C-alpha positions in Angstrom: 97.6 102.7 78.3 94.2 105.1 78.4 92.4 102.0 77.7 93.5 100.3 80.9 92.6 103.6 82.8 89.2 103.8 81.1 88.6 100.1 82.2 89.1 99.9 86.1 86.1 100.3 88.1 85.8 102.5 92.1 86.0 99.1 93.4 88.8 97.8 91.4 90.7 101.3 92.5 90.0 100.8 95.8 91.2 96.8 96.1 94.5 98.0 94.8 94.8 101.2 96.9 93.9 99.2 100.0 96.8 96.1 98.9 99.6 99.2 98.1 99.0 100.7 101.6 99.5 96.9 103.0 102.4 96.2 100.5 104.3 99.6 101.5 103.4 99.1 105.6 102.4 102.1 105.4 101.5 103.4 109.4 98.4 105.0 110.2 99.1 109.1 109.6 101.5 108.4 106.9 100.4 110.5 103.7 99.8 108.8 100.2 101.8 109.9 97.0 100.2 112.3 95.0 96.8 111.6 93.9 98.8 111.7 90.1 101.1 109.6 91.3 99.1 107.4 92.1 97.1 107.4 89.4 100.0 106.8 87.1 101.3 104.1 89.4 98.1 101.9 88.7 97.3 102.5 85.4 94.0 104.6 85.9 92.4 107.9 85.7 92.0 110.1 88.6 89.0 110.4 88.3 87.8 107.0 89.1 90.8 107.0 91.9 88.9 110.0 93.7 86.1 107.9 93.7 88.1 105.6 95.5 89.6 108.0 97.8 87.0 109.5 98.7 84.9 106.0 99.7 88.0 105.7 101.7 87.8 108.8 103.6 83.8 107.8 103.9 84.6 104.8 105.8 87.1 105.9 108.4 90.4 104.1 106.4 91.5 107.6 105.1 91.7 111.0 106.0 92.6 114.3 104.3 95.0 116.8 105.4 93.9 120.1 105.1 95.2 121.4 101.3 98.1 118.7 102.5 96.8 115.8 100.6 95.6 112.5 102.2 97.0 110.6 104.9 96.2 106.5 106.6 93.9 107.3 109.2 94.1 105.1 112.5 92.4 101.6 112.1 89.1 101.0 113.8 88.5 99.7 117.0 86.9 95.7 116.4 84.2 95.3 118.6 83.2 91.3 118.9 79.0 91.2 119.5 78.9 88.1 121.3 81.1 89.3 124.7 80.1 91.7 127.0 83.2 93.0 127.4 83.3 96.4 128.9 84.0 99.4 126.2 87.4 100.6 129.1 88.7 96.7 128.7 88.3 96.7 125.0 90.1 100.3 124.2 92.9 99.3 126.7 93.3 96.1 124.8 93.3 97.9 121.9 96.6 99.9 123.3 94.5 103.2 123.6 93.5 105.4 126.6 89.9 105.4 126.9 88.7 109.2 129.0 85.3 109.9 130.0 83.4 113.2 130.3 80.3 112.9 132.9 77.1 114.7 130.9 74.9 113.6 133.2 74.3 111.3 136.5 70.8 112.0 138.4 68.0 110.0 139.8 65.0 110.0 138.0 61.5 108.3 137.8 61.3 105.3 135.6 58.6 105.7 132.7 57.3 103.0 130.8 60.1 102.6 128.2 62.7 101.8 131.4 59.9 100.0 133.4 59.4 97.2 130.7 63.3 97.0 130.1 64.5 96.7 133.6 61.3 95.1 135.0 60.6 97.5 137.6 56.8 99.2 138.7 56.4 102.1 137.1 57.8 105.3 139.2 60.8 103.2 141.1 64.0 105.6 141.1 66.7 105.1 138.4 70.0 105.5 138.2 70.6 107.6 134.8 74.3 108.2 134.0 74.7 110.0 130.5 79.3 109.6 129.5 81.1 111.3 126.4 83.7 109.2 126.1 87.4 109.9 124.0 89.5 107.8 122.3 92.6 109.9 123.3 91.2 113.6 122.5 88.6 112.3 119.7 84.5 112.0 120.9 83.7 108.1 120.1 80.5 107.8 121.7 77.5 109.0 124.1 76.6 106.7 126.1 73.6 106.6 128.3 73.2 103.4 131.1 70.1 103.4 133.6 70.0 100.9 136.8 67.6 100.8 139.9 68.6 103.0 142.1 67.8 100.7 145.2 70.1 98.1 144.3 73.0 100.2 143.5 72.2 103.5 146.6 74.7 106.2 146.6 75.8 105.2 143.1 75.5 108.8 142.0 78.4 110.3 144.2 80.7 108.2 142.3 82.9 109.9 139.9 82.9 108.0 136.6 85.2 110.2 135.1 87.5 108.5 136.2 85.7 104.9 137.5 84.7 102.0 135.0 80.8 101.5 135.6 80.9 97.4 135.3 84.0 97.8 137.9 82.2 99.3 140.6 79.8 97.3 139.9 81.2 94.5 140.3 84.2 95.5 142.9 81.8 98.0 145.3 78.3 96.2 145.2 79.0 92.3 144.4 76.8 92.8 140.7 78.7 90.7 138.3 77.2 91.6 134.1 77.6 87.9 132.9 74.8 88.2 129.8 72.5 90.4 127.7 71.0 91.5 124.8 71.7 94.3 122.3 70.4 95.5 119.2 72.0 97.7 117.0 71.1 100.3 113.6 71.6 103.4 112.2 70.1 106.2 112.6 71.7 110.4 112.1 72.9 112.8 114.1 70.8 115.1 116.3 72.4 118.7 116.7 73.0 117.9 120.0 74.8 114.8 119.1 76.9 116.3 116.4 77.9 118.5 118.6 79.6 116.1 121.4 80.5 114.1 118.6 82.5 116.3 116.4 80.0 115.4 113.1 77.9 117.3 111.1 74.2 116.8 111.8 72.5 114.4 109.7 75.5 112.2 109.8 74.8 108.8 109.7 75.7 107.2 113.2 75.5 103.6 114.9 72.4 103.2 117.3 72.9 100.4 120.0 70.6 99.3 122.7 69.9 96.6 124.9 69.9 95.2 128.8 72.4 93.7 130.9 71.8 91.0 133.1 73.0 89.4 136.1 74.0 85.6 136.6 70.3 85.2 137.1 68.8 87.0 134.3 67.6 89.8 136.7 68.4 93.2 134.5 71.1 95.3 136.1 71.7 97.6 133.6 69.5 99.6 130.0 71.7 101.2 127.9 71.8 103.6 124.9 74.5 104.9 123.3 75.2 106.2 119.8 78.8 105.9 117.8 81.1 107.1 115.3 80.4 105.0 112.9 84.7 106.1 111.8 85.9 105.1 115.1 84.2 101.2 115.0 83.1 98.4 113.3 80.9 95.2 114.6 82.1 91.9 113.8 80.9 88.4 114.7 81.4 84.5 114.4 78.6 82.7 112.0 78.4 79.1 113.8 75.8 76.9 112.1 74.4 74.0 114.2 72.8 70.8 113.4 69.6 69.4 115.5 67.8 66.3 115.4 63.9 66.5 114.3 62.0 64.1 114.1 64.7 61.8 112.9 65.5 64.4 110.4 69.4 66.5 110.8 69.5 70.4 109.7 71.6 73.4 110.2 70.9 76.7 112.4 72.3 79.9 111.1 74.3 81.6 114.1 73.8 85.4 115.2 75.6 87.7 112.8 75.7 91.4 111.6 
């Protein structure tokens, strides 16, 4: 028995635990059996099991109750990198409520970075909107959007704690977002971001930046956001294209993360 326990790796322990949660039909906020009970059930030593549990906590699959054990976490929001759906729509599709807190909504002058991203002259008036966004009562992301103010006069007066930005652009100004580019990276939470997102300073977080364009390819929005990685995961579809070149066929692997 002890030899079986010692032979299992942390990866095997995590796989067995994930299968156990699925097979037992455990739902978010259901409590797991104690480490002793699980160790006996899986015939593995408790230190290996404890490491597997901690990794699942780090990945946002489990969470620890204060002195009460381990619980199944809410599943992460899955975002497809190839769609332009708004965060509001994505959260609603997952049956959750998105709440906004406006941190700032001001008109500023474009600097060199914004000038290049939005393709406007230096010093152009820019509407800059920064929002802390929640899923229920849990902070999820800090988003900052920048747009040429002349295209959206008066937009700073709109209550974006209750209104969708993209819906406002479409219904209020006739601007439809149809395509764009986006970059995803890992960074570390600053002290300010840690307070806003309720994480620890230096914790890893996602950093997303990009440009949204209209049907004519004109930049509409330059955006930046930091996101808690325990609340979202990203997916994409790998596509192999076949092209002809000088009588030869060759494959190209599509976009992926």
